[in-house]
MIKEMAR-400716 format. One line per field, with one value per residue (C-alpha): y, x, z. Coordinates in Angstrom, 3 decimals. Last residue first. Layout:
// residues N
north	Y, ... .
east	X, ... .
up	Z, ... .
***
This chain:
// residues 512
north	8.870, 5.293, 3.769, 5.671, 4.227, 7.028, 8.237, 7.330, 9.540, 8.193, 10.283, 9.303, 11.382, 11.398, 11.244, 14.776, 14.734, 15.816, 17.145, 15.191, 15.509, 12.815, 12.714, 10.006, 10.021, 8.254, 7.348, 3.955, 3.326, 6.033, 4.210, 1.159, 3.182, 4.921, 1.623, 0.234, 3.031, 2.420, -0.960, -0.111, 1.993, -0.446, -1.023, -1.863, 1.371, 2.945, 6.079, 5.018, 6.172, 2.741, 3.744, 7.358, 7.133, 9.364, 12.244, 14.679, 13.771, 13.896, 17.445, 17.679, 16.035, 12.896, 12.225, 10.777, 8.670, 9.031, 7.873, 9.077, 6.667, 8.662, 7.254, 9.960, 8.156, 10.968, 12.428, 14.287, 13.449, 10.558, 9.407, 6.850, 7.664, 4.927, 6.123, 4.811, 5.301, 4.790, 2.351, 2.971, 1.683, 4.009, 4.130, 0.586, 0.584, 3.542, 1.495, -1.254, 0.486, 2.297, -1.482, -3.393, -0.616, -0.517, -4.164, -4.442, -2.041, -4.678, -7.387, -5.665, -4.447, -1.442, 0.508, 2.214, 2.242, 3.795, 2.745, 5.258, 5.063, 7.177, 4.837, 6.069, 2.347, 2.410, 0.546, 0.263, 0.264, -1.743, -3.049, -6.981, -5.721, -3.518, -6.866, -8.879, -6.355, -6.654, -8.645, -7.618, -3.794, -5.034, -6.948, -3.389, -1.689, -3.787, -3.849, -0.004, 0.567, -1.223, -2.936, -2.592, -4.477, -4.158, -7.567, -6.437, -8.904, -9.668, -7.233, -8.953, -6.328, -4.225, -7.341, -9.333, -6.061, -6.546, -10.590, -9.494, -7.028, -9.194, -12.392, -10.045, -9.233, -12.834, -13.613, -11.139, -12.215, -15.980, -14.515, -13.249, -16.048, -17.979, -15.695, -16.573, -20.310, -19.987, -17.953, -20.394, -23.621, -22.752, -19.783, -19.850, -20.031, -18.548, -15.270, -15.268, -16.274, -13.377, -10.698, -12.186, -11.787, -8.790, -6.976, -8.899, -7.748, -3.958, -4.441, -5.584, -2.712, 0.088, -2.250, -2.355, 1.217, 2.174, -0.637, 1.053, 4.742, 3.816, 1.750, 4.885, 6.743, 4.372, 4.470, 7.954, 8.260, 5.354, 6.970, 10.355, 8.986, 6.832, 10.685, 11.774, 9.272, 9.699, 13.544, 12.860, 10.848, 12.863, 13.337, 14.527, 13.899, 15.678, 14.243, 14.191, 11.197, 11.374, 9.451, 10.343, 12.516, 13.766, 17.000, 17.193, 15.162, 13.358, 13.706, 11.423, 12.906, 12.520, 12.914, 10.985, 10.291, 9.185, 7.444, 6.944, 3.705, 3.726, 1.824, 4.847, 5.071, 5.580, 2.677, 3.976, 3.351, 4.005, 6.462, 7.208, 9.749, 9.730, 13.423, 13.223, 15.361, 12.445, 11.206, 7.299, 7.012, 4.208, 3.441, 0.102, 1.897, 4.520, 3.645, 0.066, 0.179, 2.145, -0.057, -2.959, -2.070, -0.983, -4.549, -4.423, -0.457, 1.345, 1.809, -0.656, 0.753, 4.072, 2.233, 0.328, 3.654, 5.061, 7.778, 5.803, 7.280, 7.883, 10.236, 12.588, 12.593, 10.514, 11.230, 10.771, 14.182, 16.064, 13.941, 14.965, 18.443, 19.017, 17.680, 14.424, 13.202, 9.677, 8.600, 4.933, 5.465, 4.526, 5.728, 9.141, 10.042, 13.533, 14.574, 16.997, 17.151, 19.010, 19.641, 22.470, 24.714, 23.544, 23.422, 27.046, 27.791, 25.756, 27.826, 30.889, 30.119, 28.829, 31.801, 34.087, 32.384, 32.373, 36.201, 36.636, 34.596, 36.718, 39.850, 38.735, 37.648, 41.282, 42.804, 40.584, 43.789, 42.527, 43.633, 42.811, 43.885, 43.967, 44.747, 45.837, 45.649, 43.075, 41.910, 38.909, 40.648, 41.073, 42.899, 40.904, 41.542, 39.792, 39.223, 39.991, 39.067, 40.946, 39.584, 43.027, 43.771, 47.450, 50.054, 53.147, 56.400, 57.692, 57.808, 53.892, 52.232, 48.280, 45.744, 42.809, 39.035, 37.834, 35.812, 35.947, 32.659, 30.929, 29.305, 32.850, 34.611, 31.871, 32.335, 35.947, 38.312, 40.809, 44.211, 46.123, 50.024, 51.635, 55.435, 57.671, 60.656, 61.687, 58.125, 56.909, 59.328, 58.014, 54.477, 53.036, 53.930, 51.636, 51.804, 55.053, 53.825, 51.529, 48.081, 46.207, 42.182, 40.776, 38.079, 40.344, 39.404, 41.176, 44.838, 43.815, 45.029, 48.355, 48.499, 49.254, 52.484, 54.301, 51.071, 51.702, 54.850, 57.513, 58.293, 57.553, 58.117, 60.762, 60.586, 56.957, 58.963, 57.782, 56.181, 52.832, 50.402, 52.848, 54.537, 52.266, 50.438, 53.282, 50.886, 52.152, 52.733, 54.151, 53.578, 53.954, 50.431, 51.013, 48.809, 50.270, 49.714, 48.705, 48.482, 46.428, 46.943, 44.659, 45.920, 45.198, 48.006, 49.753, 46.676, 44.980, 48.215, 47.839, 44.218, 44.449, 47.863, 46.087, 43.138, 45.831, 47.867, 45.180, 43.560, 47.146, 46.941, 43.491, 44.502, 47.724, 45.462, 43.148, 45.298, 46.809 .
east	80.990, 81.923, 78.803, 76.850, 79.158, 81.219, 80.013, 81.699, 83.839, 85.522, 88.301, 89.981, 92.998, 94.551, 97.798, 100.126, 100.789, 97.052, 95.705, 92.859, 91.010, 87.754, 84.779, 82.742, 80.024, 78.592, 75.310, 76.098, 73.676, 75.364, 78.800, 77.511, 75.685, 79.083, 80.988, 78.376, 79.226, 82.635, 82.229, 80.164, 82.625, 82.539, 86.240, 88.582, 90.688, 90.086, 88.596, 85.648, 81.830, 79.415, 77.299, 78.332, 80.251, 83.235, 81.406, 82.556, 86.437, 86.087, 85.393, 88.450, 91.158, 91.834, 95.754, 99.008, 99.263, 100.836, 98.185, 96.501, 93.585, 92.187, 90.221, 87.852, 86.075, 82.860, 81.656, 84.504, 87.131, 88.664, 91.591, 92.878, 95.481, 96.141, 99.044, 100.498, 103.719, 104.998, 104.575, 104.955, 101.582, 100.672, 96.626, 96.261, 97.198, 94.698, 92.044, 92.978, 92.663, 89.288, 87.924, 89.185, 88.066, 84.514, 84.324, 86.125, 82.967, 80.229, 81.879, 82.250, 78.453, 78.982, 78.395, 81.996, 84.334, 87.832, 89.723, 92.766, 96.193, 95.342, 96.368, 98.966, 99.353, 101.841, 101.037, 104.671, 103.700, 105.909, 103.109, 103.708, 104.347, 101.247, 99.108, 100.849, 99.924, 96.223, 95.035, 97.318, 96.323, 92.108, 93.098, 94.389, 91.708, 89.238, 91.090, 91.318, 87.785, 87.124, 83.797, 80.610, 77.990, 75.458, 74.257, 73.323, 71.543, 73.493, 72.774, 70.608, 70.533, 73.412, 75.894, 73.753, 74.968, 78.961, 78.391, 76.691, 79.691, 82.509, 80.630, 80.512, 84.000, 84.778, 83.021, 85.024, 88.447, 87.351, 86.388, 90.235, 91.209, 89.075, 90.093, 93.831, 93.474, 91.622, 94.718, 96.850, 95.318, 92.222, 89.980, 87.224, 84.267, 86.068, 86.018, 81.974, 82.310, 84.910, 82.236, 79.593, 81.944, 83.543, 79.495, 78.474, 81.778, 80.300, 77.026, 77.249, 78.447, 76.420, 73.276, 74.347, 74.886, 71.399, 69.631, 71.747, 70.863, 67.039, 67.411, 69.010, 66.279, 63.761, 65.695, 65.822, 62.192, 61.437, 63.891, 61.885, 58.289, 60.114, 61.443, 57.650, 56.574, 58.862, 58.504, 54.411, 55.069, 57.160, 55.063, 57.410, 58.858, 60.977, 63.172, 64.295, 65.519, 66.374, 68.935, 68.189, 69.969, 66.251, 67.457, 70.605, 68.046, 70.448, 70.944, 69.987, 69.447, 66.267, 65.146, 62.409, 61.085, 57.471, 56.143, 52.500, 50.125, 46.312, 43.986, 41.775, 43.737, 46.843, 49.327, 52.822, 56.258, 59.555, 62.599, 65.524, 67.305, 69.650, 71.827, 75.357, 76.447, 76.711, 75.012, 74.690, 71.844, 69.819, 71.314, 69.298, 66.063, 66.485, 68.298, 68.085, 64.943, 63.019, 64.786, 63.296, 59.868, 60.057, 58.034, 55.375, 54.683, 54.736, 51.479, 52.333, 55.454, 54.076, 51.978, 55.284, 57.079, 54.776, 51.906, 48.912, 46.930, 43.385, 42.079, 45.471, 43.537, 45.453, 46.269, 49.480, 50.840, 47.971, 48.850, 52.611, 51.630, 50.111, 53.331, 53.689, 55.826, 56.641, 57.238, 58.987, 59.985, 63.794, 63.216, 62.018, 61.297, 60.503, 58.428, 58.180, 55.760, 56.282, 53.566, 55.585, 52.743, 52.276, 55.734, 56.664, 53.322, 54.325, 58.257, 56.814, 54.537, 57.662, 59.358, 56.772, 56.771, 60.261, 60.301, 57.998, 59.713, 62.909, 60.853, 59.742, 62.996, 64.679, 61.668, 62.165, 62.583, 62.399, 59.699, 59.810, 56.643, 55.409, 51.731, 50.748, 47.269, 45.487, 42.828, 43.289, 41.963, 45.110, 46.589, 47.458, 51.023, 50.650, 53.525, 53.873, 56.329, 56.224, 57.976, 58.095, 57.560, 57.789, 55.289, 56.541, 55.550, 58.653, 58.864, 58.140, 54.880, 54.648, 53.687, 52.759, 54.256, 52.624, 54.242, 51.699, 52.720, 50.593, 48.541, 47.886, 46.955, 44.172, 42.791, 41.875, 43.091, 39.999, 39.168, 42.612, 42.592, 41.658, 42.407, 39.151, 41.240, 38.817, 37.528, 40.697, 40.836, 37.664, 38.133, 35.677, 32.539, 33.891, 32.225, 33.430, 37.147, 36.742, 37.582, 40.430, 40.353, 44.409, 45.456, 47.872, 47.102, 43.509, 45.512, 47.307, 44.443, 45.266, 49.057, 50.384, 52.034, 48.770, 47.534, 50.876, 49.005, 51.122, 53.035, 56.414, 56.674, 58.414, 60.326, 62.035, 63.217, 61.645, 63.451, 61.496, 64.629, 67.818, 65.194, 63.233, 66.247, 66.746, 63.863, 60.950, 58.821, 54.945, 53.483, 49.871, 47.790, 44.622, 45.892, 49.806, 52.455, 56.158, 58.045, 61.570, 62.264, 65.471, 68.710, 69.958, 72.534, 69.892, 67.916, 71.338, 72.324, 68.912, 68.646, 69.668, 67.975, 64.922, 65.034, 65.081, 62.372, 60.005, 60.712, 59.840, 56.987, 55.838, 56.279, 53.935, 51.354, 51.416, 51.090, 48.424 .
up	211.811, 211.981, 212.017, 209.646, 207.180, 205.407, 201.886, 198.643, 196.476, 193.449, 191.555, 188.671, 187.470, 184.374, 182.741, 182.083, 178.069, 177.736, 180.847, 182.941, 185.702, 186.180, 188.701, 189.933, 192.499, 195.404, 197.098, 196.546, 193.485, 192.066, 192.254, 190.741, 187.592, 187.036, 187.086, 184.747, 182.308, 183.103, 181.563, 179.076, 177.183, 174.383, 174.035, 171.033, 170.440, 173.639, 174.248, 174.720, 174.293, 173.796, 176.701, 177.791, 181.152, 179.519, 177.500, 179.343, 179.396, 175.597, 174.835, 177.339, 175.843, 177.621, 178.945, 177.733, 180.429, 183.765, 186.126, 189.520, 190.886, 193.799, 196.337, 198.384, 201.660, 203.101, 205.901, 208.215, 205.663, 204.326, 202.230, 199.728, 197.166, 194.320, 192.225, 189.257, 187.972, 184.307, 181.784, 177.604, 177.184, 180.113, 179.279, 179.501, 183.370, 183.939, 182.420, 184.241, 187.787, 186.443, 185.917, 188.292, 190.763, 189.902, 189.885, 193.492, 194.474, 192.761, 194.717, 197.944, 197.968, 200.147, 203.661, 203.844, 206.133, 205.934, 208.739, 209.571, 208.514, 205.297, 202.081, 199.483, 197.412, 194.499, 191.174, 189.220, 185.211, 183.298, 180.934, 181.913, 185.474, 185.356, 184.442, 186.793, 189.891, 188.485, 191.289, 193.937, 193.205, 193.026, 196.662, 197.948, 196.813, 198.598, 201.939, 201.759, 201.199, 204.901, 204.344, 206.227, 204.719, 201.339, 199.329, 196.245, 194.176, 190.707, 187.875, 185.092, 182.163, 182.585, 183.125, 180.142, 177.952, 179.141, 178.463, 175.128, 173.704, 174.803, 173.025, 169.962, 170.280, 170.697, 167.281, 165.350, 166.640, 165.545, 162.168, 161.567, 162.582, 160.221, 157.394, 158.271, 158.216, 154.562, 153.299, 155.035, 152.580, 150.547, 149.993, 147.544, 149.621, 152.293, 150.682, 151.133, 154.858, 154.949, 153.748, 156.229, 159.268, 158.655, 158.236, 161.624, 162.902, 162.028, 162.802, 166.246, 167.638, 165.514, 166.356, 170.303, 170.257, 168.967, 171.114, 173.839, 173.280, 172.859, 176.615, 178.017, 176.735, 178.404, 181.131, 181.510, 181.171, 183.685, 186.406, 185.648, 186.317, 189.397, 190.501, 189.942, 191.793, 194.888, 194.795, 195.072, 198.173, 199.522, 203.038, 205.296, 208.961, 211.249, 213.618, 217.607, 219.082, 222.683, 225.101, 228.623, 231.501, 232.230, 232.123, 229.699, 226.919, 225.024, 221.175, 218.412, 214.926, 213.006, 208.961, 207.952, 204.707, 204.153, 201.044, 201.371, 201.265, 201.077, 203.412, 204.646, 208.092, 206.264, 205.497, 205.740, 203.274, 204.125, 203.311, 205.321, 206.901, 210.465, 210.354, 211.821, 214.395, 216.810, 219.836, 219.324, 221.656, 219.959, 216.475, 215.999, 216.896, 214.274, 210.546, 211.079, 212.860, 210.119, 207.488, 209.199, 209.046, 205.683, 204.341, 206.973, 205.755, 208.595, 210.737, 213.312, 213.891, 215.110, 217.672, 218.887, 219.258, 221.435, 221.655, 221.059, 218.158, 217.024, 220.025, 218.823, 215.317, 212.647, 208.793, 208.697, 207.710, 209.721, 212.613, 212.586, 211.791, 215.228, 216.872, 218.054, 221.490, 222.037, 224.732, 225.214, 228.770, 227.909, 224.334, 224.575, 221.314, 220.048, 216.889, 214.176, 211.081, 207.769, 205.391, 204.148, 204.879, 207.804, 208.949, 207.912, 209.906, 212.853, 212.820, 212.688, 215.770, 217.265, 216.349, 217.698, 221.360, 221.616, 220.877, 223.200, 225.981, 225.003, 225.193, 228.631, 229.887, 228.519, 230.835, 233.661, 236.116, 239.871, 242.394, 246.373, 247.895, 251.738, 252.016, 255.602, 257.979, 256.136, 258.591, 260.761, 264.004, 265.511, 261.755, 259.136, 257.004, 253.585, 251.494, 247.746, 245.307, 242.131, 238.919, 236.891, 232.937, 231.904, 231.071, 229.156, 230.518, 230.520, 234.478, 234.093, 234.659, 236.080, 234.167, 236.615, 236.627, 239.977, 242.793, 246.040, 247.899, 245.074, 247.769, 249.846, 246.218, 244.939, 248.418, 247.687, 250.068, 250.773, 250.419, 249.952, 248.924, 245.833, 245.344, 244.592, 246.536, 249.074, 249.434, 249.858, 252.955, 254.436, 254.591, 256.527, 254.441, 251.648, 248.405, 247.610, 248.163, 245.436, 246.426, 245.629, 245.825, 245.784, 243.559, 242.067, 238.672, 238.913, 238.581, 235.499, 233.433, 235.111, 234.173, 237.759, 239.133, 240.400, 242.223, 244.545, 245.727, 246.826, 249.971, 248.808, 245.010, 244.614, 247.600, 246.249, 243.214, 240.035, 236.729, 236.992, 237.271, 238.527, 240.531, 241.858, 243.534, 246.141, 248.057, 248.486, 252.000, 252.943, 249.202, 249.933, 249.192, 251.270, 253.720, 254.001, 251.125, 251.474, 248.802, 247.790, 244.249, 243.301, 241.877, 245.381, 247.055, 249.468, 250.536, 251.530, 253.658, 255.381, 256.317, 259.671, 260.216, 258.842, 260.752, 264.000, 262.835, 262.038, 265.726, 267.040, 264.857, 265.943, 270.075, 269.324, 267.975, 270.544, 272.855, 271.669 .
***
């Protein structure tokens, strides 16, 4: 009895000390006796649940908990009519504490439960229960602290729903999600990833080496270049590459991976996250389209070749007949004209050979400013002869492009030469170089007579040219080279004001 009185005295002193804090807190403090009757509840109950403290004091706490959540508390409740020692509880049929479970004690009595609001809706509370035992080890009192976590639960539910929708979208779209931690070599695959690659979780070891083994041997360097060699380069840049994999049944599929290097703030380590999708059908369709375009182009080229070569052959045929009767200066003149036609045929055939047998591309990082400067130097003598001044206007920032230097030089040679020839009376030729967040832009601006709009649209077509002695093949080759570098060429021209040729090329990944 003495010990009990001492505990009660200590509890009152402690309560007096913390009473001001409890009254001001947004957490609900509750004291219940062994039959779950509320002995005390802090003022926060009105702010959180809408009840005045005096409304709930003396009532069973069980009445305010959603029935299906009672088991969450971890306290076994026994109906009063099953316990002969609880007469008051029996009268009201209110359950009381029968025992405290081991699970409850192990988890310190922290539970998420739904508690009834005054307006009969239920809100989520995180309740921490503490047991006060009597001298015999029985439950004397239960002290609980409850906090409103409704917003947190709503956020969790929205997140769960979003994840479910995302998983569904991934499943429909055939997308897989992955995460790779290179420091630990942990590789996480979503369920959709296994579906894309045709593996089960038991068939695949979750590490990068295992992943590389299913990549086609010829394409492993591509994968490593895009992802492993860029290890830890945190930026907004997306890394995208396409490669082949070998399926468990031996078939080969084409895969597109889009990833991004990030930093895991929790682990303080680099993290590669990304998605994967099967683009085999798309790749085959694109290949068929390319083949179709090639056949179409072959037809256009055949027609163009026939037309372009027929004209000089007709001249040669005619002059060969005239030569039979010609003598002296007249014969020399005929020979001169025939020689010019032979040169024209050689030029046409030479440009066709460039199309038929392109040189193997060697891609490296180059500063586009240096390439353009070399071209300007090479064509400076021609510019002087045509009374043209070449002015370079380049940004001071490096403009690094992953490219085949010789191929791009060929493009700029062609474009700048065309600009010089477009100004027979001379003028100013501006070559402007600038960059934005993702691309490098080169503008070649001349002061020529301009190109009519109907002709402007046809630039780049085989055998279409605005020059008197051109074939159009040079510009066609230029378009092909720029497209192979994932860039584009645009033209702006007005009669009498000149033409602007704009070439856009993606910056090297290392520079973004």
